[in-house]
N, C-alpha and C positions, 0 to 999 in steps of 0.2 A: 277743478273737481277731480276726484279720484274715479277710476274706472268703476269700482263697485257702486259708487253713488249714481253715476250716469246710467249704468245698466239697470239699477233698481228703478230709476225714474222712467226709463224706456219700457221696462216690463209693466209698470203701473199704467203708463199711457196705453200700451197695447191691451192689457187686461181690462182696463176701464171701458174700452171700446169693443171688447169681445173679439179681437182680431187674432187671438192665438191660433184659432182653427185654420187661418190662412197663412200662418207663419211656419210653413214647412220649409225645409232646406231648399227644395227645388223652387218654390215660389219666391223665397228670399233671394235666391240666386238670380232669378229673372228680374226681380225688382232692382237688385244691385246693378245689373247690366244696363237697365233702362236709365238709372241715375247716372251711371258712368258715361253713357252716351250724351246725357245732358251737360256733363262737364265738357265733353268734346265739342258739343254744339257751340259753346261760348267762343271757341277758337276758330270756328268756321270763317273762312275768308280773312283771317288775320295773318299777317306776314311773320310776326314774331311776338314775343311776350310784351314788348313795348307798345304794341298796338292795342293793348287792353285798356279800356276806359275805366274810370273809377266805378261806374255802374257794372261793367263786366267783372271787375274784381269782386264786387259785392255779391253778384250772382254766382261767381265761382266759389266763393266762401260758402254760400248756402247749399250749393250742389255738392260740394265736398262733404258738408255735414250730412246730407242725405246718404251719400255713399258710406260714410262711417257708421251711420245709424244701422244700415242694413248689414254691414260687416259685424257690428256689435250684436245684432240679433242672431246672426249666424253663429257667432262664437258662443252665445248663450245656449243655442240649440246643441252645439257640439260639446258643451261643458268645458270650454277652454278659455283662458284669458288671453286677450289680444297681445299684450306685451310679452307673454311667455312664448307664443308662437312666432312673434316677430323676432325675438332673441334666438329661437331655434333656427329660423331661416337665415339670420345674420351669421350664425355659426356655420351653417352649411355653405353660405356664399363665401366665407373667408377661405375655404378650401378650393374655390372655383376660380377660373380665369376666363376672360372674354377677349376676343380679338375683334377690334372695331376697324381694322384696316381693310376690310373686304369691300 
């Protein structure tokens, strides 16, 4: 699916439930952080990626979807397209360098 189709479906979902009043940037930011912590929780006590069970991977997929949904809602509030701001950040990062030897 294209971004425009996904965001339209998300907006309809939100509006059908009258949740728009709760979808402020600050509230969406908090929800995003909670969902991101649920991604992290899947890795709790795991030694590496190979320690993930198939159930863990399925849960990870669904938690990532939750994270993306809140990101999409935030993009809608900011009136930006996710792929555009990702490209902008990629262009910025191309001019940066990192030292991982520390």
